[in-house]
C-alpha positions as CSV (number, residue, x, y, z in Angstrom):
1,M,23.4,10.1,-6.3
2,R,22.4,13.2,-8.2
3,K,23.3,11.7,-11.5
4,Y,21.9,8.2,-10.9
5,P,19.4,8.4,-8.0
6,L,17.5,5.3,-8.9
7,L,20.6,3.2,-9.2
8,S,22.0,4.7,-6.1
9,Y,18.8,3.7,-4.3
10,F,19.1,0.1,-5.3
11,V,22.8,-0.2,-4.4
12,L,22.2,1.4,-1.0
13,A,19.1,-0.6,-0.2
14,F,21.0,-3.8,-1.0
15,A,24.1,-2.8,0.9
16,I,22.2,-1.8,4.1
17,T,20.1,-4.9,4.2
18,W,22.8,-7.3,3.3
19,V,25.2,-5.9,5.9
20,L,22.5,-6.0,8.6
21,V,21.5,-9.7,7.9
22,S,25.1,-10.9,7.3
23,P,25.3,-12.4,10.9
24,L,22.3,-14.6,10.0
25,V,23.9,-15.7,6.8
26,L,27.1,-16.6,8.6
27,Q,25.0,-18.5,11.2
28,G,23.1,-20.3,8.4
29,L,26.4,-21.4,6.9
30,G,27.5,-22.7,10.3
31,L,30.3,-20.2,10.7
32,I,29.0,-18.5,13.8
33,G,26.3,-18.9,16.4
34,G,24.4,-17.0,19.0
35,V,22.7,-14.4,16.8
36,L,19.9,-12.7,18.8
37,P,16.3,-13.7,18.1
38,G,14.5,-11.2,15.9
39,W,17.7,-10.1,14.2
40,H,16.0,-10.7,10.8
41,A,13.7,-7.8,11.4
42,L,16.7,-5.4,10.9
43,G,16.8,-6.2,7.3
44,A,13.7,-4.2,6.7
45,L,15.7,-1.0,7.3
46,G,17.5,-1.2,3.9
47,P,14.7,-0.1,1.5
48,I,13.3,2.7,3.6
49,S,16.7,4.0,4.8
50,S,18.0,4.1,1.2
51,A,14.9,5.9,0.0
52,L,15.3,8.6,2.8
53,V,19.0,9.0,2.2
54,V,18.8,9.4,-1.6
55,T,15.7,11.6,-1.4
56,A,17.4,13.9,1.2
57,A,20.8,14.0,-0.6
58,V,19.3,14.8,-4.0
59,G,16.1,16.7,-3.4
60,G,16.6,18.2,0.1
61,R,13.7,19.1,2.4
62,P,11.1,19.7,-0.3
63,A,11.6,16.2,-1.6
64,L,11.4,14.7,1.9
65,R,8.2,16.6,2.6
66,E,6.7,15.2,-0.6
67,F,7.8,11.7,0.4
68,A,6.4,12.1,3.9
69,G,3.1,13.2,2.4
70,R,2.8,10.0,0.4
71,I,3.7,7.9,3.5
72,L,0.9,9.5,5.4
73,R,-1.7,9.7,2.6
74,W,-4.8,7.9,4.0
75,R,-7.6,9.7,2.1
76,V,-7.8,7.2,-0.8
77,G,-11.5,6.5,-0.8
78,T,-13.4,4.0,1.4
79,W,-13.2,1.1,-1.1
80,W,-9.4,1.2,-1.6
81,F,-8.9,1.8,2.1
82,L,-10.8,-1.4,3.0
83,V,-9.0,-3.3,0.2
84,S,-5.6,-2.2,1.5
85,A,-6.2,-3.0,5.1
86,F,-8.4,-6.1,5.0
87,S,-8.3,-8.0,1.7
88,P,-5.5,-10.4,3.0
89,F,-8.0,-11.6,5.6
90,L,-10.5,-12.2,2.8
91,L,-8.0,-14.1,0.8
92,F,-7.3,-16.3,3.9
93,A,-11.0,-17.0,4.4
94,L,-11.6,-17.9,0.8
95,S,-8.5,-20.1,0.7
96,A,-9.6,-21.9,3.9
97,L,-13.0,-22.5,2.3
98,I,-11.4,-23.8,-1.0
99,V,-9.1,-26.2,1.0
100,R,-12.1,-27.5,2.9
101,L,-14.2,-28.0,-0.2
102,L,-11.3,-30.0,-1.7
103,G,-11.3,-32.3,1.3
104,G,-8.7,-30.6,3.5
105,P,-9.2,-29.7,7.1
106,W,-10.3,-26.4,8.6
107,P,-7.4,-24.3,10.0
108,D,-6.4,-25.3,13.5
109,F,-6.2,-22.0,15.3
110,G,-5.5,-23.9,18.5
111,R,-1.9,-24.2,17.2
112,L,-1.4,-20.4,17.5
113,G,0.4,-19.3,20.6
114,L,1.7,-16.0,21.9
115,E,5.0,-16.5,20.1
116,E,3.2,-16.6,16.7
117,L,0.9,-13.7,17.6
118,L,3.2,-11.4,19.4
119,G,6.7,-12.8,18.8
120,F,9.6,-11.8,16.6
121,S,7.9,-13.1,13.5
122,F,5.1,-10.7,14.1
123,L,7.6,-7.9,14.5
124,A,9.4,-8.8,11.3
125,G,6.2,-8.9,9.4
126,L,5.3,-5.5,10.6
127,L,8.7,-3.9,9.9
128,Y,9.1,-5.5,6.5
129,G,5.7,-4.3,5.4
130,I,6.5,-0.7,6.2
131,G,10.2,-0.7,5.5
132,E,10.0,-2.4,2.1
133,E,7.1,-0.5,0.7
134,A,8.5,2.9,1.5
135,G,11.4,2.0,-0.8
136,W,10.1,-0.3,-3.5
137,R,6.8,1.3,-4.2
138,G,7.4,4.7,-2.5
139,F,10.7,5.5,-4.2
140,A,11.5,3.2,-7.1
141,L,8.2,2.4,-8.7
142,P,7.0,5.9,-9.6
143,R,10.4,6.7,-11.1
144,L,10.4,3.5,-13.1
145,Q,6.9,4.3,-14.3
146,S,8.1,7.7,-15.6
147,G,9.8,6.0,-18.5
148,H,8.0,2.7,-18.8
149,S,4.5,1.2,-18.7
150,A,3.3,0.1,-15.3
151,L,3.8,-3.6,-16.2
152,V,7.4,-3.1,-17.5
153,A,8.2,-1.0,-14.5
154,T,6.9,-3.7,-12.2
155,L,8.9,-6.4,-14.0
156,I,12.1,-4.4,-13.6
157,L,11.4,-3.7,-10.0
158,T,10.6,-7.3,-9.3
159,V,14.1,-8.4,-10.6
160,F,15.7,-6.0,-8.1
161,W,13.3,-7.0,-5.4
162,A,14.0,-10.7,-5.9
163,L,17.8,-10.2,-5.9
164,W,17.5,-8.1,-2.7
165,H,16.2,-11.3,-1.0
166,T,19.3,-13.3,-1.9
167,P,20.8,-13.5,1.7
168,F,17.5,-14.8,3.0
169,F,18.0,-18.1,1.0
170,F,21.0,-18.9,3.2
171,Y,19.1,-18.9,6.5
172,R,15.3,-18.4,5.9
173,F,14.1,-20.0,2.6
174,E,14.9,-23.3,1.0
175,F,17.5,-22.9,-1.8
176,G,17.0,-24.7,-5.0
177,A,16.0,-24.0,-8.6
178,V,12.4,-24.9,-8.2
179,Q,12.1,-22.9,-5.0
180,V,13.7,-19.9,-6.6
181,V,11.5,-19.9,-9.7
182,G,8.4,-20.3,-7.5
183,F,9.5,-17.6,-5.2
184,F,10.1,-15.2,-8.2
185,M,6.7,-15.9,-9.7
186,G,5.0,-15.3,-6.4
187,L,6.9,-12.1,-5.9
188,L,6.0,-10.9,-9.4
189,A,2.3,-11.6,-8.8
190,G,2.5,-9.7,-5.6
191,A,4.3,-6.8,-7.3
192,I,1.7,-6.5,-10.0
193,W,-1.1,-6.3,-7.4
194,L,0.9,-3.8,-5.3
195,T,1.4,-1.6,-8.4
196,C,-2.3,-1.7,-9.0
197,L,-2.9,-0.7,-5.4
198,Y,-0.3,2.1,-5.5
199,N,-1.6,3.6,-8.7
200,S,-5.3,3.2,-7.6
201,T,-4.6,5.1,-4.4
202,E,-2.8,7.9,-6.2
203,G,0.6,7.0,-4.8
204,S,-0.2,6.2,-1.2
205,I,2.7,4.5,0.4
206,L,0.6,4.0,3.5
207,M,-1.9,1.8,1.6
208,V,0.6,-0.5,0.0
209,A,2.4,-0.7,3.3
210,A,-0.8,-1.6,5.1
211,W,-1.6,-4.4,2.5
212,H,2.0,-5.8,2.7
213,T,2.0,-5.7,6.5
214,T,-1.4,-7.4,6.7
215,W,-0.3,-10.0,4.1
216,N,2.8,-10.8,6.1
217,L,0.9,-11.2,9.4
218,V,-1.9,-13.3,7.8
219,N,0.8,-15.5,6.1
220,Q,2.5,-16.0,9.5
221,V,-0.9,-17.3,10.8
222,A,-1.3,-19.5,7.7
223,I,2.1,-21.1,8.1
224,V,1.2,-22.2,11.6
225,V,-2.4,-23.3,11.1
226,S,-2.4,-24.7,7.6
227,V,0.3,-24.9,4.9
228,E,-2.4,-25.8,2.4
229,I,-4.1,-22.5,3.0
230,L,-0.8,-20.7,2.5
231,S,-0.4,-22.4,-0.8
232,A,-4.0,-21.5,-1.8
233,M,-3.4,-17.9,-0.9
234,S,-0.3,-17.7,-3.2
235,V,-2.3,-19.2,-6.1
236,M,-5.1,-16.7,-5.5
237,V,-2.6,-13.8,-5.7
238,M,-1.3,-15.1,-9.0
239,I,-4.8,-15.3,-10.3
240,L,-5.4,-11.8,-9.0
241,A,-2.3,-10.5,-10.8
242,V,-3.4,-12.0,-14.1
243,A,-6.9,-10.4,-13.6
244,V,-5.3,-7.0,-13.0
245,V,-3.3,-7.2,-16.3
246,V,-6.3,-8.3,-18.3
247,A,-8.9,-5.9,-16.7
248,F,-6.8,-2.8,-16.6
249,G,-4.1,-3.3,-19.2
250,P,-0.3,-3.1,-18.9
251,A,-0.1,0.7,-19.3
252,A,-1.3,1.5,-15.8
253,L,-2.4,-1.8,-14.2
254,S,-5.1,0.2,-12.5
255,P,-8.4,1.9,-13.2
256,R,-6.6,5.2,-12.6
257,R,-3.5,6.6,-14.3
258,K,-0.1,5.4,-13.3
259,Q,1.8,7.4,-10.7
260,E,5.0,8.9,-12.1
261,M,7.8,10.8,-10.5
262,P,10.1,13.2,-12.3
263,P,13.9,12.9,-11.6
264,L,15.0,14.3,-8.3
265,T,16.6,17.7,-8.7
266,P,18.6,19.6,-6.1
267,P,16.8,22.6,-4.6
268,R,18.0,25.9,-5.9
269,V,20.3,27.9,-3.7
270,R,19.1,31.5,-3.3
């Protein structure tokens, strides 16, 4: 871990998540049954657990304190705070308006029930927003940005992020070439936006986790009330990602400088 902390992080994040969701994979293949509802939420523990383990093993308590400080960093300016917490709701509203203008129906909120609002899907959306961002943006991104432009770092991270999702295709997503390509492009667009948000908030894990969590929850609502709105939201995020690259440039993907993290070093023994 001390020699290759970033590689160690990815390997451990994959291993923890893949082991935890393996019962769902086996169920999806028809080999077992009876997996408890909500089990999918456990997969969120991989990225955050790996980040904590590698940080503690290599950097000790000083590194953990620094990491915790970025998780709790909420003083990022009013504008970026509002964008982080509420922009997915705006994307939903704009998408609903666009779908309506194109002849589609308004979202049918009457289809929402307690299961959609407070059930296991809600719990999974919450846990994945926090658990993933503490790892992907909190640990990996600033270290990748230390040796690469923000865009290249994001591309590298997206490849690992996409591969990490592999088990989900056996029980959660449709598996096919078209679906995989579409999934990757959507993930890349989201990663570019999250890099922009991370760098713009001076490395606040809390802000990217807030956006990811809100996006997950809004998506859950969109899946229930209107698939057309869900598709429109994905397209809007892709347009947003292109706008970020054009407006801010590949070097930082942000109006502020990119957030870099030097290699973790063990604390000196006195």
